C-alpha positions as CSV (number, residue, x, y, z in Angstrom):
1,X,151.7,84.5,50.8
2,X,148.6,82.4,50.5
3,X,148.8,78.9,49.2
4,X,147.3,78.4,45.8
5,X,145.8,75.1,47.0
6,X,143.8,76.8,49.7
7,X,142.9,80.1,48.1
8,X,142.8,79.3,44.4
9,X,140.8,81.7,42.3
10,X,139.3,79.8,39.4
11,X,139.5,81.8,36.2
12,X,135.8,81.1,35.4
13,X,134.8,82.7,38.7
14,X,137.0,85.8,38.0
15,X,135.3,86.3,34.7
16,X,131.8,86.1,36.1
17,X,132.6,88.4,39.0
18,X,134.4,90.9,36.8
19,X,131.4,91.1,34.4
20,X,129.0,91.4,37.4
21,X,131.0,94.3,38.8
22,X,130.5,96.3,35.7
23,X,126.7,96.5,36.2
24,X,126.6,96.2,40.0
25,X,126.3,100.0,40.4
26,X,123.0,99.8,38.6
27,X,121.6,97.2,41.0
28,X,120.3,99.7,43.6
29,X,116.8,100.8,42.8
30,X,115.9,104.4,42.0
31,X,115.6,106.6,45.0
32,X,112.1,107.4,46.3
33,X,110.6,110.6,45.1
34,X,111.3,113.5,47.3
35,X,114.6,112.2,48.7
36,X,116.6,115.3,49.7
37,X,120.0,113.9,49.3
38,X,121.7,112.2,46.3
39,X,123.6,109.0,46.5
40,X,127.3,109.0,46.1
41,X,128.9,107.3,43.1
42,X,129.1,103.5,43.4
43,X,132.9,103.4,42.9
44,X,134.7,103.0,46.2
45,X,138.2,102.5,47.6
46,X,137.8,98.9,48.7
47,X,141.4,98.6,49.7
48,X,141.0,101.5,52.2
49,X,137.8,99.8,53.5
50,X,139.7,96.6,54.0
51,X,142.5,98.2,55.9
52,X,140.0,100.0,58.2
53,X,137.8,97.0,58.7
54,X,140.6,95.1,60.3
55,X,141.5,98.0,62.7
56,X,138.1,97.6,64.3
57,X,138.9,94.2,65.8
58,X,141.9,95.8,67.5
59,X,139.6,98.4,69.1
60,X,137.4,95.6,70.4
61,X,140.2,93.6,72.1
62,X,139.9,92.6,75.7
63,X,142.9,91.6,77.8
64,X,146.6,92.5,77.6
65,X,147.2,94.3,74.3
66,X,150.2,93.3,72.2
67,X,153.1,95.6,71.3
68,X,151.9,95.8,67.8
69,X,148.5,97.2,68.8
70,X,147.6,99.9,66.2
71,X,144.6,101.4,67.9
72,X,146.5,103.6,70.3
73,X,143.5,104.9,72.3
74,X,142.9,101.5,73.8
75,X,144.8,99.9,76.7
76,X,144.8,96.7,78.7
77,X,141.5,95.7,80.3
78,X,139.7,92.7,81.8
79,X,143.0,91.4,83.3
80,X,141.3,89.5,86.1
81,X,138.6,87.9,84.0
82,X,137.9,84.4,85.3
83,X,140.0,84.9,88.5
84,X,137.0,84.4,90.8
85,X,136.2,81.1,89.1
86,X,139.8,79.9,89.1
87,X,140.2,80.0,85.3
88,X,142.1,82.3,82.9
89,X,139.6,84.0,80.7
90,X,141.7,87.1,79.8
91,X,141.4,88.0,76.2
92,X,138.8,87.7,73.5
93,X,136.5,90.5,72.2
94,X,133.9,92.9,73.5
95,X,131.0,92.4,71.1
96,X,129.9,96.0,70.7
97,X,129.9,99.3,72.6
98,X,130.0,97.7,76.1
99,X,132.3,95.4,78.0
100,X,130.6,92.0,78.2
101,X,132.3,89.1,76.5
102,X,129.4,87.1,74.9
103,X,130.6,83.7,73.6
104,X,127.9,83.1,70.9
105,X,128.4,86.3,68.9
106,X,132.1,86.2,69.4
107,X,132.3,82.7,68.0
108,X,130.1,83.7,65.0
109,X,132.4,86.7,64.4
110,X,135.4,84.3,64.2
111,X,133.6,81.9,62.0
112,X,132.8,84.6,59.5
113,X,136.3,86.1,59.6
114,X,137.6,82.6,58.8
115,X,135.1,82.0,56.1
116,X,136.1,85.3,54.6
117,X,139.7,84.1,54.3
118,X,138.7,80.7,53.0
119,X,136.8,82.4,50.2
120,X,139.0,85.5,49.5
121,X,142.2,84.9,51.4
122,X,144.4,85.4,48.3
123,X,142.8,88.8,47.8
124,X,143.5,89.7,51.5
125,X,147.1,88.6,51.1
126,X,147.5,90.6,47.8
127,X,146.3,93.7,49.6
128,X,149.0,93.2,52.3
129,X,146.5,92.5,55.1
130,X,146.9,88.7,55.6
131,X,148.9,89.1,58.8
132,X,146.3,91.4,60.4
133,X,143.5,89.2,59.3
134,X,145.1,86.1,60.8
135,X,145.7,88.1,64.0
136,X,142.0,89.0,64.2
137,X,141.0,85.4,64.0
138,X,143.7,84.2,66.4
139,X,142.8,86.8,69.1
140,X,139.4,85.0,69.2
141,X,140.6,81.4,68.9
142,X,143.2,81.9,71.6
143,X,140.4,82.9,73.9
144,X,138.2,79.9,72.9
145,X,141.1,77.6,73.8
146,X,141.2,79.1,77.3
147,X,137.4,79.0,77.6
148,X,137.2,75.3,76.7
149,X,138.6,74.1,80.0
150,X,137.3,70.5,79.8
151,X,135.9,68.4,77.0
152,X,132.4,69.0,78.3
153,X,132.9,72.5,79.7
154,X,132.9,75.9,77.9
155,X,132.9,79.3,79.5
156,X,130.3,81.2,77.5
157,X,130.1,84.7,79.0
158,X,132.2,87.1,81.1
159,X,130.5,90.0,82.7
160,X,126.8,90.8,83.2
161,X,124.8,92.8,80.7
162,X,122.5,94.3,83.3
163,X,125.2,95.8,85.6
164,X,127.4,96.7,82.6
165,X,124.7,98.8,81.1
166,X,124.2,100.8,84.3
167,X,127.7,102.2,83.8
168,X,129.4,104.3,81.1
169,X,133.1,103.7,81.6
170,X,136.2,102.9,79.6
171,X,137.1,99.2,79.7
172,X,140.3,100.2,81.4
173,X,138.2,101.6,84.3
174,X,135.7,98.8,84.6
175,X,134.0,98.5,88.0
176,X,131.2,96.2,86.9
177,X,130.8,92.5,87.6
178,X,133.2,90.2,85.8
179,X,131.4,87.1,86.8
180,X,131.9,84.2,84.4
181,X,129.3,81.8,83.2
182,X,129.7,78.3,81.7
183,X,127.8,75.5,80.0
184,X,128.6,71.9,80.9
185,X,126.9,68.5,81.0
186,X,124.4,69.6,83.7
187,X,123.8,73.0,82.1
188,X,124.1,72.4,78.4
189,X,124.5,75.0,75.6
190,X,124.5,73.2,72.3
191,X,124.2,76.5,70.4
192,X,127.2,78.2,71.9
193,X,129.3,75.0,71.9
194,X,128.3,74.3,68.3
195,X,129.1,77.8,67.1
196,X,132.5,77.7,68.9
197,X,133.1,74.3,67.3
198,X,132.3,75.8,63.9
199,X,134.6,78.8,64.5
200,X,137.6,76.6,65.5
201,X,137.0,74.2,62.6
202,X,136.9,77.0,60.1
203,X,139.9,78.7,61.7
204,X,141.9,75.4,61.6
205,X,141.7,75.5,57.8
206,X,142.9,79.1,57.7
207,X,146.0,78.2,59.9
208,X,146.7,74.9,58.3
209,X,149.5,76.3,56.1
210,X,150.7,79.1,58.3
211,X,150.8,77.3,61.7
212,X,150.0,73.6,61.3
213,X,150.4,72.8,65.0
214,X,148.0,75.5,66.0
215,X,145.6,74.3,63.3
216,X,145.6,70.8,64.7
217,X,145.0,72.2,68.2
218,X,142.0,74.1,67.0
219,X,140.6,71.1,65.2
220,X,141.0,69.0,68.4
221,X,139.0,71.5,70.3
222,X,136.4,71.7,67.5
223,X,135.8,68.0,67.5
224,X,135.5,67.9,71.3
225,X,133.1,70.8,71.3
226,X,130.9,69.3,68.7
227,X,130.7,66.0,70.6
228,X,129.8,68.0,73.7
229,X,127.1,70.0,71.9
230,X,125.5,67.0,70.3
231,X,125.6,64.7,73.3
232,X,124.3,67.1,75.9
233,X,121.7,69.0,74.1
234,X,120.0,72.2,75.3
235,X,119.8,76.0,74.7
236,X,122.5,78.0,76.4
237,X,120.1,80.7,77.5
238,X,118.2,78.1,79.6
239,X,121.5,77.4,81.4
240,X,122.7,81.0,81.6
241,X,119.8,83.3,82.5
242,X,122.0,86.4,82.3
243,X,122.3,86.1,78.5
244,X,118.6,86.0,77.8
245,X,118.0,89.7,77.5
246,X,121.0,90.2,75.2
247,X,121.8,87.2,73.0
248,X,118.9,84.8,73.5
249,X,119.0,81.7,71.2
250,X,115.7,82.3,69.5
251,X,116.4,79.8,66.7
252,X,117.4,77.1,69.1
253,X,120.5,74.9,68.7
254,X,119.7,72.7,65.7
255,X,121.0,75.2,63.2
256,X,124.3,75.4,65.1
257,X,124.7,71.6,65.2
258,X,124.2,71.4,61.4
259,X,126.5,74.4,60.9
260,X,129.3,72.9,63.1
261,X,128.9,69.5,61.3
262,X,129.4,71.2,57.9
263,X,132.5,73.0,59.0
264,X,133.9,69.9,60.5
265,X,133.2,68.0,57.3
266,X,135.0,70.7,55.3
267,X,137.9,70.7,57.8
268,X,138.3,66.9,58.0
269,X,136.7,65.4,55.0
270,X,135.2,62.8,57.3
271,X,132.0,61.4,55.8
272,X,130.2,60.9,59.1
273,X,129.8,64.7,59.4
274,X,128.0,64.9,56.0
275,X,126.0,61.9,57.0
276,X,125.0,63.8,60.1
277,X,123.9,66.9,58.1
278,X,121.9,64.7,55.7
279,X,120.3,62.4,58.3
280,X,119.2,65.3,60.5
281,X,118.2,67.6,57.7
282,X,114.5,67.3,58.3
283,X,114.4,66.8,62.0
284,X,116.7,69.8,62.6
285,X,114.9,72.1,60.1
286,X,117.8,72.4,57.7
287,X,115.6,71.5,54.7
288,X,112.4,72.9,56.3
289,X,113.1,76.5,57.1
290,X,112.8,79.0,54.3
291,X,114.8,81.9,55.7
292,X,115.2,85.6,54.8
293,X,118.0,86.4,57.3
294,X,121.4,85.1,58.4
295,X,122.9,86.2,61.7
296,X,124.7,85.2,64.9
297,X,121.4,83.5,66.0
298,X,119.8,82.1,62.8
299,X,122.4,80.1,60.9
300,X,120.0,78.2,58.5
301,X,120.8,80.2,55.4
302,X,124.5,79.6,56.0
303,X,123.9,75.9,56.5
304,X,121.9,75.7,53.3
305,X,124.5,77.5,51.3
306,X,127.4,75.4,52.6
307,X,125.4,72.2,51.9
308,X,124.7,73.5,48.4
309,X,128.4,74.0,47.8
310,X,128.9,70.3,48.4
311,X,126.2,69.5,45.9
312,X,127.5,72.0,43.2
313,X,131.1,70.7,43.7
314,X,130.1,67.1,43.5
315,X,131.5,66.5,47.0
316,X,128.9,63.9,48.0
317,X,127.8,60.3,47.5
318,X,124.6,59.3,45.6
319,X,122.7,58.8,48.8
320,X,123.3,62.4,49.9
321,X,122.1,64.0,46.6
322,X,118.4,64.2,47.1
323,X,118.7,65.8,50.5
324,X,121.4,68.2,49.3
325,X,119.1,69.2,46.5
326,X,116.5,70.1,49.2
327,X,119.2,72.2,51.0
328,X,119.9,74.0,47.7
329,X,116.2,74.8,47.2
330,X,116.1,76.5,50.6
331,X,119.5,78.3,49.9
332,X,118.1,79.7,46.7
333,X,114.9,80.8,48.5
334,X,117.2,83.0,50.7
335,X,119.2,84.3,47.7
336,X,116.0,85.1,45.9
337,X,114.5,86.7,49.0
338,X,117.5,89.1,49.3
339,X,117.0,90.0,45.6
340,X,113.2,90.4,45.9
341,X,112.6,87.7,43.3
342,X,110.4,85.1,45.1
343,X,107.1,85.3,43.3
344,X,105.4,82.7,45.5
345,X,105.2,82.3,49.3
346,X,103.3,85.3,50.4
347,X,104.4,88.7,51.8
348,X,107.2,87.2,53.8
349,X,108.8,85.4,50.9
350,X,111.2,88.3,50.2
351,X,113.2,90.5,52.5
352,X,112.0,94.1,52.7
353,X,114.0,96.8,50.8
354,X,114.4,100.4,51.7
355,X,113.8,103.1,49.0
356,X,117.6,103.3,48.6
357,X,117.9,99.5,48.1
358,X,119.1,98.4,51.5
359,X,117.9,94.9,52.7
360,X,115.8,95.6,55.7
361,X,115.1,92.9,58.4
362,X,114.5,94.8,61.7
363,X,115.2,98.1,63.3
364,X,117.8,97.1,65.8
365,X,121.3,96.8,64.1
366,X,119.9,96.1,60.7
367,X,123.3,96.4,59.1
368,X,124.3,93.0,60.4
369,X,121.8,91.4,58.0
370,X,123.0,93.6,55.2
371,X,126.7,92.6,55.5
372,X,125.9,88.9,56.1
373,X,123.6,88.8,53.1
374,X,126.2,90.5,50.9
375,X,128.7,87.8,51.9
376,X,126.4,84.8,51.4
377,X,125.2,86.1,48.0
378,X,128.8,86.6,46.9
379,X,129.9,83.2,48.1
380,X,126.9,81.5,46.4
381,X,127.5,83.2,43.1
382,X,131.0,81.9,43.2
383,X,129.8,78.4,43.9
384,X,127.4,78.6,41.0
385,X,130.0,79.9,38.6
386,X,132.6,77.2,39.4
387,X,130.0,74.3,39.7
388,X,131.1,70.9,38.5
389,X,127.5,70.1,37.6
390,X,125.7,70.7,34.4
391,X,125.4,74.2,32.8
392,X,121.9,74.4,34.3
393,X,123.4,74.5,37.8
394,X,124.9,77.9,37.2
395,X,121.7,79.8,37.9
396,X,119.3,80.4,40.8
397,X,115.7,79.2,40.7
398,X,113.3,81.4,42.6
399,X,109.9,80.4,44.1
400,X,107.0,80.9,41.7
401,X,109.2,80.9,38.6
402,X,112.1,83.0,37.4
403,X,115.6,83.1,38.6
404,X,118.9,84.8,38.5
405,X,122.3,84.2,37.0
406,X,125.5,84.0,39.0
407,X,126.4,87.5,37.8
408,X,123.1,89.0,38.9
409,X,123.5,87.4,42.3
410,X,127.0,88.9,42.6
411,X,125.8,92.3,41.5
412,X,123.1,92.2,44.2
413,X,125.9,91.5,46.8
414,X,128.0,94.4,45.5
415,X,125.1,96.8,45.7
416,X,124.7,96.0,49.4
417,X,128.4,96.6,50.0
418,X,128.3,99.9,48.2
419,X,125.3,101.0,50.2
420,X,127.3,100.4,53.4
421,X,130.2,102.5,51.9
422,X,128.0,105.5,50.9
423,X,126.0,104.7,47.8
424,X,122.8,105.5,49.6
425,X,120.3,108.3,49.8
426,X,122.2,110.1,52.6
427,X,125.6,109.7,50.9
428,X,126.9,108.4,54.3
429,X,129.4,105.7,54.9
430,X,128.2,103.3,57.7
431,X,131.8,102.0,57.9
432,X,133.2,104.4,60.5
433,X,136.3,106.2,59.4
434,X,135.7,105.6,55.7
435,X,135.0,108.4,53.3
436,X,134.3,112.0,54.2
437,X,130.9,111.4,56.0
438,X,130.4,108.7,58.6
439,X,128.8,108.4,62.1
440,X,130.7,110.6,64.6
441,X,128.8,109.7,67.8
442,X,129.0,105.9,67.8
443,X,127.4,104.3,70.8
444,X,130.7,103.0,72.2
445,X,132.0,103.6,75.7
446,X,135.7,103.5,75.0
447,X,135.4,105.7,71.9
448,X,133.2,108.3,73.6
449,X,135.6,109.0,76.5
450,X,139.1,110.5,76.6
451,X,141.7,107.8,76.0
452,X,143.2,106.1,79.1
453,X,146.7,106.8,77.8
454,X,146.0,110.5,77.7
455,X,144.2,110.7,81.1
456,X,144.6,107.9,83.6
457,X,142.3,109.7,86.0
458,X,139.6,107.2,87.1
459,X,136.2,107.7,85.5
460,X,133.4,106.2,87.7
461,X,130.3,104.3,86.7
462,X,127.9,107.3,86.7
463,X,130.5,109.9,86.0
464,X,130.9,108.6,82.5
465,X,127.2,109.3,81.8
466,X,127.4,112.8,83.3
467,X,130.7,113.9,81.7
468,X,130.8,112.0,78.4
469,X,127.7,110.2,77.3
470,X,125.5,113.3,77.2
471,X,128.0,115.4,75.2
472,X,126.6,116.5,71.8
473,X,129.9,116.6,70.0
474,X,131.7,113.9,68.1
475,X,133.5,111.1,70.0
476,X,137.1,111.9,71.0
477,X,138.1,108.6,69.5
478,X,137.1,107.2,66.1
479,X,136.2,103.5,66.0
480,X,137.7,103.0,62.6
481,X,136.3,100.0,60.7
482,X,133.2,99.6,62.8
483,X,129.9,99.1,60.9
484,X,127.1,100.7,62.9
485,X,123.5,99.5,63.1
486,X,122.6,101.8,60.2
487,X,119.5,103.4,58.9
488,X,115.8,102.5,59.2
489,X,113.5,101.0,56.6
490,X,113.2,104.5,54.9
491,X,117.0,105.1,54.9
492,X,116.8,107.5,57.8
493,X,119.6,107.7,60.2
494,X,120.1,109.7,63.4
495,X,123.7,110.1,64.5
496,X,123.2,110.4,68.3
497,X,125.1,108.5,70.9
498,X,121.9,107.5,72.7
499,X,120.4,106.0,69.5
500,X,122.0,102.6,70.1
501,X,119.8,100.8,67.6
502,X,121.4,102.7,64.8
503,X,124.8,104.0,66.1
504,X,126.1,100.9,68.0
505,X,128.5,98.7,66.0
506,X,129.1,95.0,66.5
507,X,132.0,92.7,65.5
508,X,129.8,90.5,63.5
509,X,128.7,93.4,61.3
510,X,132.2,94.0,60.1
511,X,133.5,90.3,60.0
512,X,131.7,89.3,56.7
513,X,133.1,92.4,54.9
514,X,136.8,91.7,55.3
515,X,136.9,89.2,52.5
516,X,134.4,91.1,50.4
517,X,136.4,94.4,50.5
518,X,139.6,92.5,49.5
519,X,137.9,90.7,46.6
520,X,136.2,93.9,45.3
521,X,139.6,95.7,45.5
522,X,141.1,93.0,43.3
523,X,138.3,93.3,40.7
524,X,138.3,97.1,40.8
525,X,142.1,97.1,40.1
526,X,141.7,94.6,37.3
527,X,138.9,96.8,35.8
528,X,141.1,99.9,36.0
529,X,144.0,98.1,34.5
530,X,141.9,96.9,31.6
531,X,140.3,100.2,30.9
532,X,143.3,101.8,29.0
533,X,143.7,98.7,26.9
534,X,140.0,98.6,26.0
535,X,140.2,102.2,24.7
536,X,143.3,101.7,22.6
537,X,143.0,101.6,18.7
538,X,144.2,98.0,18.7
539,X,141.6,97.0,21.2
540,X,138.9,98.7,19.1
541,X,140.0,96.9,16.0
542,X,139.9,93.5,17.8
543,X,136.4,94.2,19.0
544,X,135.1,95.2,15.6
545,X,136.4,92.1,13.9
């Protein structure tokens, strides 16, 4: 059971969120005229969504699978990873529908899973899923411990995207390169080292009660990795050319340095990390960038919201306040952009919305921006509602005037979650395995081929394309809990295996939703329990007094 000290739910926050949930179903705009399908009701089984979201991480496991593995169509894979380089790199996660282990998105996945538990861990525990959630984080952090072989050395990739994409095979049959790539003092990678530091710092707080020794080990690695990232600065895609076509660090590494420092401050309470965030705020873009997206690459919105939390909670000294106010201004630009409420700043001041209400950033795997926005908006609404500052601090101020209450911000977050689960023009759940209608031809090698446990006959590189990829029918295995790339800017979705921009799923799509599903499940249950009481004669009399 979760510790009340770590996962306390303030009563004031619960009241705000409960009220917001009542009108969240109205937050999606009216459908465009001529839509040929009606949206499903906004009420969803969030508990079922939570259970299924955690199964997805088991489907993405690399390495020797444990006895408690619940996704039975997967088997051991990547058992020689790192062997050529003389290191043990067995384990970790495949990021999507292929078999490369990319360190940057894997670390971001673990950071977001950990943040989910730090915000909503009591709700995850109440739903009976805490053990599985902890396992999903530990599967990643165990790998990062292996990959951090020296204080200034981190193995950042296993496999090569180019050769991997030439083949369509089960991970159990892999014949593609398992070359491993590292960053070190001579070939720096501040972005991947910084994100891994953030992941391990965040995870250390999650494990502090459940496994104190492991938490201390994670924090030790996080501190070393941050020192490495900050001392030997450089973009990891300049050191590892093979990653550039897949997970290039477009935003650079300054956001990851600020991000890691904030997580280390939260994990340790040491003031030098907050000093770092404040002193580098302008030079690193933390108080300069007005952002409309949050992702494995662009962390500025997350940085700004974490910094705002310190301001709202009063966790700062007087010298930090002015800069933290600047961080808050940029955080609220992001929040308002997601809600379409920035009245100043030009055409790019707000995120685009589909006719059905989905936040739309770009065509390739747009759902990652939807789920990350839902989480950030929910977290920020909570910080507002429990703020130790004046009453005026409990609202968002948008560019050009206007604003939003904490309840409105939360309602906007819930609307995005419900869109994912089927409250959209197609009435389709983009969480695979949830509801009666979801993508059946996910762009996923292991899911699209007969399970290894059922047929151990070797499937070659090109054979997989010829025998399985081209099939028109549904995948033989359901990647339960995966959130696919999702529809385009007009809510259109084509469920074809070759449509990788829309049908491929990624670990960082689902990670932010774990805590969200758990928290919404708690609120939905509370609302259901309150409904009979509200309709009783006694309740009516008390209302009329």
